[in-house]
MDAnalysis code that builds the backbone (N, CA, C; Angstrom):
import MDAnalysis as mda
import numpy as np

u = mda.Universe.empty(462, n_residues=154, atom_resindex=np.repeat(np.arange(154), 3), trajectory=True)
u.add_TopologyAttr("name", ["N", "CA", "C"] * 154)
u.add_TopologyAttr("resid", np.arange(1, 155))
u.add_TopologyAttr("resname", ["MET", "THR", "GLN", "LYS", "HIS", "THR", "PHE", "LYS", "ALA", "VAL", "ILE", "GLU", "ASN", "ALA", "GLY", "GLY", "GLY", "GLY", "ALA", "PHE", "VAL", "GLN", "ILE", "PRO", "PHE", "ASP", "VAL", "GLU", "GLN", "ILE", "PHE", "GLY", "LYS", "LYS", "ARG", "PRO", "LYS", "VAL", "LYS", "ALA", "LEU", "ILE", "GLU", "GLY", "VAL", "PRO", "TYR", "ARG", "GLY", "LEU", "LEU", "VAL", "ARG", "MET", "GLY", "GLY", "PRO", "ALA", "HIS", "MET", "LEU", "LEU", "ILE", "LEU", "LYS", "GLY", "ILE", "ARG", "GLU", "GLN", "ILE", "GLY", "LYS", "SER", "PHE", "GLY", "ASP", "GLU", "VAL", "GLN", "VAL", "VAL", "LEU", "GLU", "GLU", "ASP", "THR", "GLU", "PRO", "ARG", "VAL", "VAL", "GLU", "LEU", "PRO", "PRO", "ASP", "LEU", "ALA", "GLN", "ALA", "PHE", "GLU", "GLN", "ASP", "PRO", "ASP", "ALA", "ALA", "ALA", "PHE", "PHE", "ASP", "SER", "LEU", "ALA", "PHE", "SER", "HIS", "LYS", "ARG", "GLU", "TYR", "VAL", "ASN", "TRP", "ILE", "ASN", "GLU", "ALA", "LYS", "GLN", "ASP", "ALA", "THR", "ARG", "GLU", "SER", "ARG", "VAL", "LEU", "LYS", "THR", "ILE", "GLU", "LEU", "LEU", "LYS", "LYS", "GLY", "GLN", "LYS", "THR", "ARG"])
u.atoms.positions = np.array([
    [-20.929, -19.369, 32.230],
    [-22.174, -18.930, 31.644],
    [-23.357, -19.301, 32.595],
    [-24.261, -18.416, 32.640],
    [-25.398, -18.651, 33.536],
    [-26.464, -19.536, 32.819],
    [-27.258, -20.182, 33.640],
    [-28.344, -20.970, 33.118],
    [-29.516, -20.176, 32.579],
    [-30.077, -20.607, 31.464],
    [-31.181, -19.891, 30.858],
    [-32.442, -20.619, 31.231],
    [-33.529, -19.848, 31.492],
    [-34.821, -20.388, 31.840],
    [-35.839, -19.863, 30.836],
    [-36.472, -20.723, 30.094],
    [-37.455, -20.352, 29.046],
    [-38.810, -20.781, 29.529],
    [-39.803, -19.826, 29.313],
    [-41.192, -20.073, 29.685],
    [-42.083, -19.129, 28.842],
    [-43.364, -19.504, 28.885],
    [-44.384, -18.673, 28.255],
    [-45.231, -18.092, 29.359],
    [-45.687, -16.848, 29.219],
    [-46.507, -16.151, 30.245],
    [-47.361, -15.121, 29.530],
    [-48.433, -14.761, 30.253],
    [-49.392, -13.781, 29.696],
    [-49.038, -12.423, 30.259],
    [-49.080, -11.425, 29.375],
    [-48.766, -10.072, 29.767],
    [-49.953, -9.545, 30.583],
    [-49.668, -9.110, 31.818],
    [-50.707, -8.660, 32.717],
    [-50.619, -7.089, 32.903],
    [-51.743, -6.499, 33.150],
    [-51.858, -5.043, 33.289],
    [-51.427, -4.681, 34.743],
    [-50.435, -3.845, 34.887],
    [-49.979, -3.394, 36.211],
    [-50.628, -2.091, 36.640],
    [-51.512, -1.561, 35.715],
    [-52.164, -0.273, 36.053],
    [-51.219, 0.878, 35.655],
    [-51.813, 2.010, 35.239],
    [-51.019, 3.132, 34.883],
    [-50.190, 2.931, 33.607],
    [-50.629, 1.993, 32.759],
    [-49.927, 1.707, 31.527],
    [-48.792, 0.696, 31.670],
    [-48.441, 0.293, 32.853],
    [-47.403, -0.703, 33.015],
    [-47.865, -2.113, 32.833],
    [-46.918, -3.012, 32.572],
    [-47.282, -4.375, 32.270],
    [-46.177, -5.300, 32.856],
    [-46.546, -6.536, 33.101],
    [-45.577, -7.458, 33.628],
    [-46.000, -8.908, 33.263],
    [-45.058, -9.851, 33.466],
    [-45.404, -11.289, 33.390],
    [-44.960, -11.889, 34.749],
    [-45.741, -12.901, 35.211],
    [-45.323, -13.612, 36.397],
    [-44.312, -14.618, 36.065],
    [-43.363, -14.816, 36.931],
    [-42.335, -15.825, 36.802],
    [-42.855, -17.129, 37.347],
    [-42.884, -18.141, 36.556],
    [-43.523, -19.467, 36.959],
    [-42.638, -20.441, 37.749],
    [-41.567, -19.902, 38.327],
    [-40.718, -20.768, 39.179],
    [-40.307, -19.994, 40.421],
    [-39.667, -20.679, 41.367],
    [-39.244, -20.106, 42.595],
    [-37.945, -19.349, 42.307],
    [-38.049, -18.064, 42.164],
    [-36.897, -17.148, 41.863],
    [-35.796, -17.222, 42.909],
    [-36.159, -17.174, 44.205],
    [-35.196, -17.224, 45.258],
    [-34.463, -18.565, 45.265],
    [-35.078, -19.572, 44.981],
    [-34.405, -20.906, 44.911],
    [-33.495, -20.960, 43.731],
    [-33.887, -20.531, 42.574],
    [-33.052, -20.612, 41.343],
    [-31.900, -19.650, 41.417],
    [-32.190, -18.380, 41.760],
    [-31.175, -17.353, 41.740],
    [-30.429, -17.077, 43.077],
    [-31.068, -17.538, 44.166],
    [-30.539, -17.347, 45.496],
    [-30.624, -15.910, 45.987],
    [-31.499, -15.168, 45.367],
    [-31.638, -13.731, 45.787],
    [-33.139, -13.364, 45.705],
    [-33.483, -12.323, 46.480],
    [-34.888, -11.857, 46.490],
    [-35.129, -10.970, 45.305],
    [-34.164, -10.185, 44.838],
    [-34.375, -9.279, 43.710],
    [-33.197, -9.454, 42.704],
    [-33.131, -10.532, 42.021],
    [-32.002, -10.698, 41.112],
    [-32.051, -9.881, 39.918],
    [-30.845, -9.443, 39.428],
    [-30.676, -8.766, 38.159],
    [-30.724, -9.817, 37.090],
    [-31.480, -9.505, 36.046],
    [-31.624, -10.526, 34.961],
    [-31.456, -9.896, 33.561],
    [-31.048, -10.675, 32.643],
    [-31.135, -10.360, 31.261],
    [-32.277, -11.188, 30.688],
    [-33.191, -10.630, 29.927],
    [-34.269, -11.353, 29.359],
    [-34.364, -11.148, 27.831],
    [-34.939, -12.140, 27.115],
    [-35.370, -12.000, 25.830],
    [-36.869, -12.133, 25.865],
    [-37.568, -11.133, 25.414],
    [-39.003, -11.145, 25.414],
    [-39.394, -11.250, 23.986],
    [-39.822, -12.406, 23.474],
    [-40.081, -12.631, 22.066],
    [-38.883, -12.180, 21.213],
    [-37.690, -12.461, 21.784],
    [-36.410, -12.167, 21.084],
    [-35.908, -10.744, 21.289],
    [-36.667, -9.851, 21.975],
    [-36.231, -8.494, 22.235],
    [-35.480, -8.419, 23.582],
    [-34.266, -7.953, 23.599],
    [-33.494, -7.937, 24.896],
    [-33.980, -6.867, 25.891],
    [-33.822, -7.262, 27.155],
    [-34.171, -6.378, 28.292],
    [-33.358, -6.731, 29.454],
    [-32.885, -5.732, 30.185],
    [-32.146, -5.936, 31.430],
    [-32.951, -5.345, 32.521],
    [-33.201, -6.048, 33.599],
    [-33.991, -5.465, 34.714],
    [-33.823, -6.372, 35.947],
    [-34.811, -6.235, 36.822],
    [-34.861, -6.952, 38.091],
    [-36.114, -7.825, 38.107],
    [-36.007, -8.960, 38.778],
    [-37.209, -9.680, 39.119],
    [-37.654, -9.246, 40.519],
    [-38.947, -8.800, 40.705],
    [-39.400, -8.320, 42.002],
    [-40.701, -8.925, 42.357],
    [-40.995, -8.856, 43.633],
    [-42.341, -9.223, 44.114],
    [-43.060, -7.979, 44.416],
    [-44.360, -7.919, 44.043],
    [-45.210, -6.734, 44.338],
    [-46.386, -7.175, 45.048],
    [-46.190, -7.682, 46.297],
    [-47.303, -8.022, 47.182],
    [-47.763, -9.469, 47.103],
    [-47.467, -10.127, 45.956],
    [-47.945, -11.506, 45.776],
    [-46.794, -12.500, 46.014],
    [-47.114, -13.799, 45.892],
    [-46.128, -14.780, 46.154],
    [-45.090, -14.951, 45.004],
    [-45.510, -14.569, 43.798],
    [-44.645, -14.803, 42.641],
    [-43.865, -13.537, 42.263],
    [-42.742, -13.733, 41.724],
    [-41.941, -12.631, 41.232],
    [-42.486, -12.223, 39.853],
    [-42.158, -11.014, 39.438],
    [-42.596, -10.600, 38.104],
    [-41.447, -9.875, 37.371],
    [-41.665, -9.835, 36.068],
    [-40.725, -9.107, 35.148],
    [-41.540, -8.018, 34.374],
    [-41.056, -6.798, 34.509],
    [-41.727, -5.718, 33.803],
    [-41.584, -5.903, 32.294],
    [-42.597, -5.552, 31.581],
    [-42.589, -5.567, 30.093],
    [-42.791, -4.139, 29.702],
    [-41.718, -3.478, 29.280],
    [-41.786, -2.090, 28.962],
    [-42.718, -1.813, 27.702],
    [-43.362, -0.674, 27.728],
    [-44.216, -0.281, 26.588],
    [-43.498, -0.396, 25.257],
    [-42.271, 0.126, 25.179],
    [-41.499, 0.031, 23.983],
    [-41.298, -1.394, 23.477],
    [-41.101, -2.323, 24.414],
    [-40.997, -3.714, 23.994],
    [-42.293, -4.265, 23.531],
    [-43.382, -3.921, 24.197],
    [-44.683, -4.406, 23.780],
    [-45.002, -3.860, 22.356],
    [-44.633, -2.684, 22.094],
    [-44.892, -2.104, 20.739],
    [-44.022, -2.839, 19.720],
    [-42.810, -3.073, 20.087],
    [-41.873, -3.777, 19.133],
    [-42.366, -5.167, 18.770],
    [-42.929, -5.861, 19.748],
    [-43.356, -7.266, 19.427],
    [-44.805, -7.336, 19.042],
    [-45.496, -6.182, 19.094],
    [-46.904, -6.186, 18.676],
    [-47.799, -6.945, 19.605],
    [-47.501, -6.929, 20.953],
    [-48.367, -7.608, 21.863],
    [-48.723, -6.677, 23.043],
    [-49.835, -6.970, 23.727],
    [-50.276, -6.146, 24.847],
    [-50.886, -7.060, 25.897],
    [-51.649, -6.464, 26.800],
    [-52.262, -7.130, 27.956],
    [-53.069, -8.299, 27.459],
    [-52.916, -9.463, 28.112],
    [-53.681, -10.605, 27.724],
    [-52.993, -11.554, 26.690],
    [-51.911, -10.945, 25.987],
    [-51.240, -11.791, 25.009],
    [-50.145, -12.615, 25.680],
    [-49.903, -13.785, 25.096],
    [-48.893, -14.657, 25.634],
    [-47.522, -14.355, 24.943],
    [-46.404, -14.353, 25.729],
    [-45.107, -14.169, 25.202],
    [-44.183, -15.202, 25.678],
    [-43.123, -15.423, 24.859],
    [-42.061, -16.345, 25.300],
    [-40.944, -15.499, 25.927],
    [-40.487, -15.938, 27.085],
    [-39.457, -15.245, 27.828],
    [-38.288, -16.162, 28.060],
    [-37.076, -15.661, 27.802],
    [-35.870, -16.400, 28.168],
    [-35.134, -15.600, 29.203],
    [-34.898, -16.118, 30.377],
    [-34.274, -15.360, 31.470],
    [-32.944, -15.978, 31.856],
    [-31.923, -15.087, 32.277],
    [-30.798, -15.614, 32.858],
    [-30.268, -14.491, 33.799],
    [-29.495, -14.882, 34.813],
    [-28.917, -13.950, 35.746],
    [-28.034, -12.988, 35.043],
    [-28.072, -11.756, 35.332],
    [-27.230, -10.752, 34.748],
    [-26.078, -10.391, 35.644],
    [-24.916, -10.889, 35.308],
    [-23.745, -10.669, 36.117],
    [-22.821, -9.600, 35.565],
    [-23.209, -9.058, 34.404],
    [-22.334, -8.005, 33.798],
    [-22.600, -6.732, 34.489],
    [-21.554, -5.855, 34.448],
    [-21.771, -4.522, 35.083],
    [-22.835, -3.672, 34.300],
    [-23.561, -2.888, 34.980],
    [-24.601, -2.087, 34.315],
    [-24.099, -0.707, 34.113],
    [-23.924, -0.390, 32.878],
    [-23.382, 0.919, 32.453],
    [-24.330, 1.554, 31.491],
    [-24.672, 2.864, 31.731],
    [-25.483, 3.652, 30.858],
    [-24.502, 4.449, 29.897],
    [-24.722, 4.358, 28.646],
    [-23.864, 5.174, 27.711],
    [-24.479, 6.566, 27.594],
    [-23.715, 7.508, 27.948],
    [-24.214, 8.885, 27.893],
    [-24.258, 9.403, 26.472],
    [-25.363, 10.004, 26.083],
    [-25.377, 10.725, 24.801],
    [-24.411, 11.892, 24.805],
    [-23.770, 12.191, 23.691],
    [-22.733, 13.249, 23.665],
    [-23.215, 14.599, 24.173],
    [-24.459, 14.923, 23.886],
    [-24.973, 16.270, 24.278],
    [-25.166, 16.254, 25.860],
    [-25.509, 15.149, 26.481],
    [-25.641, 15.114, 27.896],
    [-24.262, 15.132, 28.548],
    [-23.340, 14.383, 27.951],
    [-21.954, 14.432, 28.491],
    [-21.394, 15.796, 28.467],
    [-21.646, 16.532, 27.367],
    [-21.179, 17.890, 27.282],
    [-21.814, 18.794, 28.331],
    [-23.083, 18.612, 28.603],
    [-23.782, 19.420, 29.628],
    [-23.232, 19.070, 30.990],
    [-22.800, 17.814, 31.228],
    [-22.210, 17.459, 32.509],
    [-20.841, 18.117, 32.671],
    [-20.148, 18.315, 31.593],
    [-18.815, 19.053, 31.642],
    [-19.056, 20.456, 32.202],
    [-20.181, 21.073, 31.857],
    [-20.483, 22.469, 32.274],
    [-21.102, 22.511, 33.632],
    [-21.575, 21.313, 34.122],
    [-22.217, 21.288, 35.471],
    [-21.814, 20.024, 36.221],
    [-20.669, 20.133, 36.865],
    [-20.164, 18.936, 37.605],
    [-21.015, 18.475, 38.755],
    [-21.793, 19.425, 39.341],
    [-22.718, 18.981, 40.472],
    [-23.839, 18.080, 39.952],
    [-24.411, 18.430, 38.775],
    [-25.432, 17.603, 38.175],
    [-24.829, 16.217, 37.746],
    [-23.639, 16.259, 37.236],
    [-22.928, 14.992, 36.840],
    [-22.662, 14.148, 38.062],
    [-22.251, 14.744, 39.138],
    [-21.944, 13.951, 40.360],
    [-23.231, 13.284, 40.911],
    [-24.339, 14.031, 40.870],
    [-25.559, 13.458, 41.352],
    [-26.011, 12.312, 40.444],
    [-25.940, 12.531, 39.121],
    [-26.287, 11.504, 38.183],
    [-25.431, 10.250, 38.384],
    [-24.146, 10.410, 38.615],
    [-23.288, 9.263, 38.906],
    [-23.715, 8.509, 40.178],
    [-24.354, 9.158, 41.109],
    [-24.748, 8.473, 42.330],
    [-26.049, 7.669, 42.159],
    [-26.779, 7.905, 41.021],
    [-28.077, 7.256, 40.850],
    [-27.933, 5.785, 40.572],
    [-28.984, 5.042, 40.840],
    [-29.073, 3.610, 40.398],
    [-29.121, 3.527, 38.920],
    [-28.731, 2.440, 38.363],
    [-28.689, 2.170, 36.917],
    [-30.049, 2.507, 36.264],
    [-31.127, 2.094, 36.953],
    [-32.481, 2.275, 36.365],
    [-32.838, 3.706, 36.158],
    [-32.434, 4.582, 37.175],
    [-32.691, 5.982, 37.087],
    [-31.869, 6.665, 35.947],
    [-30.577, 6.305, 35.872],
    [-29.714, 6.811, 34.860],
    [-30.314, 6.403, 33.427],
    [-30.739, 5.212, 33.353],
    [-31.276, 4.708, 32.112],
    [-32.584, 5.486, 31.688],
    [-33.392, 5.795, 32.661],
    [-34.600, 6.519, 32.472],
    [-34.305, 7.927, 31.912],
    [-33.366, 8.632, 32.484],
    [-33.010, 9.918, 31.999],
    [-32.490, 9.840, 30.541],
    [-31.520, 8.925, 30.330],
    [-30.930, 8.763, 28.971],
    [-31.926, 8.392, 27.916],
    [-32.794, 7.450, 28.291],
    [-33.824, 7.053, 27.308],
    [-34.713, 8.234, 26.932],
    [-35.120, 8.990, 27.961],
    [-35.954, 10.143, 27.711],
    [-35.346, 11.078, 26.695],
    [-34.054, 11.328, 26.852],
    [-33.372, 12.216, 25.934],
    [-33.258, 11.572, 24.540],
    [-32.868, 10.292, 24.496],
    [-32.706, 9.601, 23.253],
    [-33.994, 9.426, 22.445],
    [-35.140, 9.425, 23.106],
    [-36.430, 9.260, 22.503],
    [-36.921, 10.466, 21.789],
    [-36.263, 11.664, 22.094],
    [-36.741, 12.929, 21.412],
    [-36.545, 12.792, 19.856],
    [-37.534, 13.162, 19.190],
    [-37.438, 13.042, 17.730],
    [-36.894, 14.317, 17.009],
    [-37.066, 15.450, 17.632],
    [-36.616, 16.750, 17.061],
    [-35.424, 17.226, 17.958],
    [-34.529, 17.938, 17.265],
    [-33.336, 18.467, 17.942],
    [-33.765, 19.463, 19.082],
    [-34.748, 20.264, 18.806],
    [-35.175, 21.241, 19.881],
    [-35.729, 20.537, 21.087],
    [-36.478, 19.415, 20.883],
    [-36.997, 18.623, 21.990],
    [-35.847, 17.970, 22.803],
    [-34.891, 17.453, 22.028],
    [-33.761, 16.807, 22.679],
    [-33.003, 17.793, 23.555],
    [-32.750, 19.034, 22.926],
    [-32.013, 20.050, 23.600],
    [-32.732, 20.476, 24.928],
    [-34.039, 20.592, 24.824],
    [-34.791, 20.986, 26.047],
    [-34.757, 19.857, 27.068],
    [-34.828, 18.618, 26.651],
    [-34.742, 17.573, 27.573],
    [-33.397, 17.419, 28.300],
    [-32.273, 17.729, 27.569],
    [-31.005, 17.771, 28.198],
    [-31.021, 18.845, 29.295],
    [-31.477, 20.049, 28.929],
    [-31.511, 21.125, 29.903],
    [-32.384, 20.795, 31.092],
    [-33.570, 20.169, 30.867],
    [-34.454, 19.801, 31.904],
    [-33.790, 18.731, 32.849],
    [-33.091, 17.833, 32.214],
    [-32.319, 16.763, 32.933],
    [-31.409, 17.379, 33.893],
    [-30.574, 18.325, 33.410],
    [-29.606, 19.016, 34.256],
    [-30.334, 19.732, 35.452],
    [-31.403, 20.397, 35.142],
    [-32.180, 21.170, 36.087],
    [-32.684, 20.221, 37.177],
    [-33.266, 19.088, 36.807],
    [-33.756, 18.100, 37.704],
    [-32.705, 17.490, 38.595],
    [-31.590, 17.180, 37.995],
    [-30.474, 16.594, 38.744],
    [-29.907, 17.569, 39.763],
    [-29.856, 18.817, 39.393],
    [-29.373, 19.842, 40.335],
    [-30.325, 19.980, 41.517],
    [-31.554, 19.657, 41.385],
    [-32.571, 19.688, 42.443],
    [-32.530, 18.404, 43.282],
    [-31.754, 17.408, 42.791],
    [-31.649, 16.159, 43.512],
    [-32.737, 15.168, 43.150],
    [-33.322, 15.333, 42.025],
    [-34.436, 14.435, 41.625],
    [-33.892, 13.147, 40.951],
    [-34.277, 12.035, 41.517],
    [-33.850, 10.752, 40.918],
    [-34.498, 10.419, 39.600],
    [-35.749, 10.830, 39.439],
    [-36.447, 10.563, 38.213],
    [-37.103, 11.853, 37.711],
    [-37.427, 11.839, 36.437],
    [-37.888, 13.055, 35.814],
    [-39.451, 13.190, 36.008],
])
């Protein structure tokens, strides 16, 4: 089992609607890597991601908009974070309608399979966030179209 690190940090504005918290310890010393994969609990809400540096000396952890909405916190608010190294394989579960579309288009499926976990997750989340069947259907079609063009993100 990996060691857990608990701390409190203030949600900072990354611009463009993005947010992050700074990691208050030496990430490279603790994890032995420049960009470690981590599992986090942000106010109890799970998240899997990377710790990265963006020009400054400290590493940061992204706080997704969906998580901020779930916990009812935004820029300037303090959150409790529990971090640990993520050693589990990263697998994105395909929605059945996307899996079916991939059966019809093996080239799109092959390109999707070549993508990084984060890009796969972005496509799948976009499809899963659709509230209406028609929207979901159009997003599946758009995903196939973008993948056939070789686009990593939508």
